[in-house]
N, C-alpha and C positions, 0 to 999 in steps of 0.2 A: 587730382585726376591725371594731369599731364605728367607729374612725377611718377605715378604708378605705371603709365605707359612706357616711360623711359626705362624703368626697371624691367618691364616685360621685354622690351627690345634688347636690353643688355643680356637678359637671361637667354633670349633666342640666339643671340650672337655666341654666347659662351657655350651653350649646348650644341649648336651647329658645329662650332669649331672642334668640340670634343668628338662628335660623330664623324667629322671629316678628317680627323687627324691621320688616319691610315692612308686614305686616298690622296691626301695632300702631302704625304711624306715625300721629301725630296723636291717639293715645289719651291722655287726660289723665294717667293714672297711670304711663305707661311710664317717666317720668323717675325715679320711685322705684326701679324695678327696675334701670335703667341706673346710677344712683348706687351702689346696693348692689353691683352687679357691679364697678364701678370701684374702690370702696373695700375690698372684701373680696379680698385677695390670698391666694395659696395658703399662704404662710407664716403669715399671720394665722389662717387656718382651722386650721392645724396647732396653733398655740398655744392656740386656743380649745378644740379637741378635748382637748388634754392637761389643760385645767382642768376641763371639764364636758362630756363627750362626749354624755351623755344629752340634756341641754338643747339642745346643738348639733344633734342629730339631729331633735328635735321642731321646732326652728326651721327647718331645711332642708326637712322635709316640708311645713310650713305655707307656706313660700316657694314651693315647687313647685306646691302646690295653688292658691295665689293667682294665679300666672302662668297656670296651666291655665284657671282660671275666667275670667280676663281675655280669653284667646284665644277661649273659647267665647262669651263675651258679644259680642265684636266681630264674630264670625262670624254670630251670630244677629241682631245689629243690622243687618248688611249685608243679610240675607235679608228683614228686616222692611221695609226701604225699598222692596222690590218688591211689598209687600202693601198692602192698603187699610186701614192702621192709622190711627186718629185721631191727629193729629200730636202733641198734647201728652201723650197716653198713652205714646207712644214716648219722649218727653222725660222723663216721670215714671219710667219703667222705668230709664232711664239714670241719672237723678238718684239714685234709691234705691240702685242697684247701686254707683255711685261712692262714695256716702257710706259704705255698709257696707264696701266693699273698702278705702277709704282708712283707715278706722278699724282694720281688721284689719292693714293694713300698718304703721300706727303701733304697734299692739300687738306685732307681730313685731320691730320695731326696738327697742321698749322692752325686750322680753324679751332681745334680743341684748345690750343694754347691761347687763342684770342680771348675766349670767354672763361677760361679756367681761372679759379682763384688759388690754384695750388702753387703758383709762382714757378711754373715750369721754365719760364724764361731764364731763371737763374741757375738752372741745372746744366751740367755738362752734357747730359744725354736727354733724348726725347723718347719716352717709352722704352728706356733701356738701350736704345740704339744710339751710337755716337752721332753727334750733330753733323759730322762730316759726311755721314751717309745720306744726308738730305741736300747736298749741294747740286743735285741734278736739276733743280729748278733752272730753266734756261735763262741765259743772259742774251739780250738782244742789243743791237746798236744800229746806227744809221748806215754803217759801212756796207757798200755793195760794189763788187768788182766792175760791173758794167750794167748800168741801168737799162741800156738798149737791149740787153739779152734777157731781161725779165719778160717772161711770156704770160699773156693773159692780163686781166684786170683793167683793160682799156676803158671800159664803160664806167667802172667805179672810180678810176683815176680822174676821168673827165668830170665826174660828179663832184668829187672832193675839191678838185682844182677850181671848179666854178664857184663853190662856196668860199674858198680862200681868196679868190681873185676878184670877188665882187667889190662894189664901191662902198661897202659897209665901213663906216668910220668908227663904229663901236668895237665890240669884242666878239670874236667868232669862236664858238665851241662846237666840235664835231665828234660824234661817237662812231667807231667802227666795231660792229658786232658780228661774231660768227663762231662756229665751232672750232675746236683746236685743229690746226693743220690746214685750214681753209685758205690761208694766205693774208691774214690781216696785217701782219708785220711787213710782209713783202709789198703789199699795196702801199702802205705808208712810206716805206723806203723809196718807192717809185715817186711818190708825191714829194717827199722831203728833198729829193735830189733833182726835182724838176727845175729847169732853168727859169721858168716863169715864176715859180714859187720862190726860188733863191733871190730873184730880182726884187720881188715885193717885200720879202721878209729877210733883211740882212742879218738879223740875229736869230739863229736857229739852235735849238738844243733838244737832245734825245735822252729821255730818262726811262730806264726799264724798271717798272714798279715792282716786278717780282723779285728784284734784287733787294728792295728796301722793305717791302711789306712783310717779310718774314719776321721783322722786329717791329712790333706795334709801338713800343715806347719811343717818344720823340719823333714820330713819323714826319711831322711837318718840318722840323729842323733838318732832318736827313734829306728831305726832298729839296728844300731851298738850298741847302749846302751843296747838293749834287748839281743843281743848276749853275750856281756860281763856279763850281769846280769845272764843269764842262766848258764854261766860258773862260777858263784859265785864271780864275781869281782864287787866291789862297785866303780863306776866311776863318781859319782855325781860331785866331784871336777873337774874331767877331762872334763865333758860335759859343765860345767860352764866356763871353761877356753879356751878349744880348739874349733876350727871350725871343719867342717866335714872332711877336708883334713887331719888334724892332727889326728882325731879319726881313720880314715881309715889307716893311717900309723901305728898307734899303734895296730890296729887289724891285720895288715899284720905281724908285729913282733910277736904278740901273737900266730898266727896260724902257723907260719913258721916251728917250730921245729918238728911237727908231722902232719901226715895226718888228715884231718878233713872232716866232712860231715855236711852241713847246709841244713835244710829243711825250705822252705818258703811255708807254707800251706795256701790255700784258697786266692789266689791272684785274685783281681777283676779288676785291672786297669793296663794299660801300663804306668808305670812311668819312666821318664828319668833316675832316679837313678839306675834302674835295667836293663838298656839297654845292650844287647850283653854280658850277663854273660858267654856265651860260649867262649869268647875270653880270659877271665881269666887274671887278673893282669895288664891290660892296661886300659887307659882312666882315666877320672877324676870322675867316679861314683863308684858304689859298687865294681866294678872289681879291683879298686886300692887297696882294702883291702884283696884281695883273692890271696894268693900265689899258685904256682903250687903244685901239689900233693894232692889237695883237690877236693871236689865234692859238687855240690849243686843240690837239687831236688825241683822243683817248681810244685805245684798243682794249677790248675785253670780250670774253666768251658769254657774258651774262647781260641780257637786255636790261634787267633791273638796275645793274651797276651803271650802265651807260646813261639811262634816264635820270638816275640820281645825280650823276655828275654833269651832264650836258643838256638835259631836257629832251626834246623830241627831234633834234637835228642829228639824225642817225642814219648811217649807211649800213644796211643789213646784208652781209655777204653770204652768198649761196655757193655750194660746190661748183667747180668749173665743169664745162661740158666734157664729154668723153674725148672729143677731138683735141681740145686744148690741153687736157691732162696728158694725152698721148704725145702731143708736141713737146711738153715738158720732159716726159720720159725719154723721148728720142734725143732731145738736146743734151740731157744729162749723160746718157750712154755715150754719145759722140764726144762729149767733153772728157769723159773718164777714159775712153779708149781712143786716144788721139792719133796713134800711129797705125795706119791701115796696112795690112799685109794681104797679098792675094792668095786665097786658098780655094782650091777646088774641093768641095766637100766630100765627093765620093772618093777621090784619091786620098784625101786626108784620113778618112776612116780606114781605108785599106792599109795605109802606111803607119797607122797608129799615132797620128799627130794629135788627135784629141786625147787628153788624159783620161776622159771618162766616156765610154761608148754607150750605146743604147739611148735611154731617155735623157741623160745629161747632155749627150751630143746635140740634141735638139736645142738646148739652151745656148751652146756654142754657136750653132748656126744662126739662131735667133739674134744674138748679140752682134755677130759678125755682119749679118745683112743690114742691121740697123745702122751700124757705124759706117758702112760703105754706101748703101743705097736703100733707104727704108721703103721705097716704092716697090722693091722686089719682094717684099714680104708677102704680097698678095698672090705670088706664084705658088706658095706652099700652104695648102689648107691647114696643116697642123700648126704652122707658125701663126696663121691668122687666128686660129682658135686660142693659141697661147696668148696672143696680144689681147684678144677680147676678154679672156679670163683675168688677165692682169688688171685691165681697166675696170671691169665690173666687180670682181671679187676682192681686190686688194687696194685699189686707188680710190674708188668712190668719189671721184671728182676733187680729191684733196691733193694739192700740189706737194705738200709735205710728204704724203704717203708715196707719191711718185719718186720724190728725191730719196727717201729712205730706201725704197725698193731698189733703185739703181745703185745706190751705195752698197747695199747688201749683195746684189748680184756681182758687183765688182770685187767684193771681198771673197766671194766663192769662186769666181772665175777671174783671177787677176790679170791673166793674159789670154789673148786669142792667137 
């Protein structure tokens, strides 16, 4: 029965793509769908269903959702052309949607590779698209220019620090859960670079799991090797000689003398190697290499992944308040436009100093006031409305959205 549903879902995707071919013509991501359709033949679907029908159904539901969202987006984009939208706000909307959707498509393809028996790992391409096209999965690290400049997250930082700095002599496992762009990585960077945390945990290491999870094979070996590598140990000879059990034993010995903190950032899947990290030091998976006295922080978008890995010791992140998000926006604008110049707006318009008059001039005024004196924004109702629209329609309390938007504005208006 489940296999029959899978074929119905596939037929729905295939037929919808045929119907939408003309309206999606020229749409950047249509090639992804077309290649999926080309490479997924009926007999391939049958084989996959026989191996893992549940995962196949989830994959097909997501694939249909993505196609539906792309159709809705192209239709709304067509309607916007007939309205008086600011031109680069329309471009911004498209940019954000494409980035999010492309990442979801990459995730769908990665998930397919995970349960497929077709041996796609050995191919040079994935669904006919060269593997280099999928290198957009972000890389994260603990690097931060100035922790003091990170805005927001004070309550969550205090909560995580309290867990880490408790008198617990065992093992501490913490999950940070939230939607993409809500600031999970930024929060953990703030904790990771906290003087109090540094003092308690002399050994600290940051591993971005999205860099490793793309290849399921030997995941445990890759993770342990990455930890040793981050600590400056060359273990090529060890990985060629030892299996995962011996590597974990060596990791245990290495971590035992001092307290340690491991960050596993951007975890996408529940992998058996990471099961029950909250138990610490038991079992035959990653826990075998983790002695008491240490801590691990996992960031993920999925609550089920966090619970699978760390149990119930979870910090659930919500979007920031509008005021905090606006503070981030203002801080980024002032950082991007560092050199102020005195401009009298009325005179500037008369002299043609603004490259774009009319509605685009509003954006120049908006940016210039923010970088000089954000409090003055309240003097102009049009700019106040523009600020409110940005926060409510485009940022939604997500610091990443505020950062992307300021970068985009700077690209469109490089100088004031």
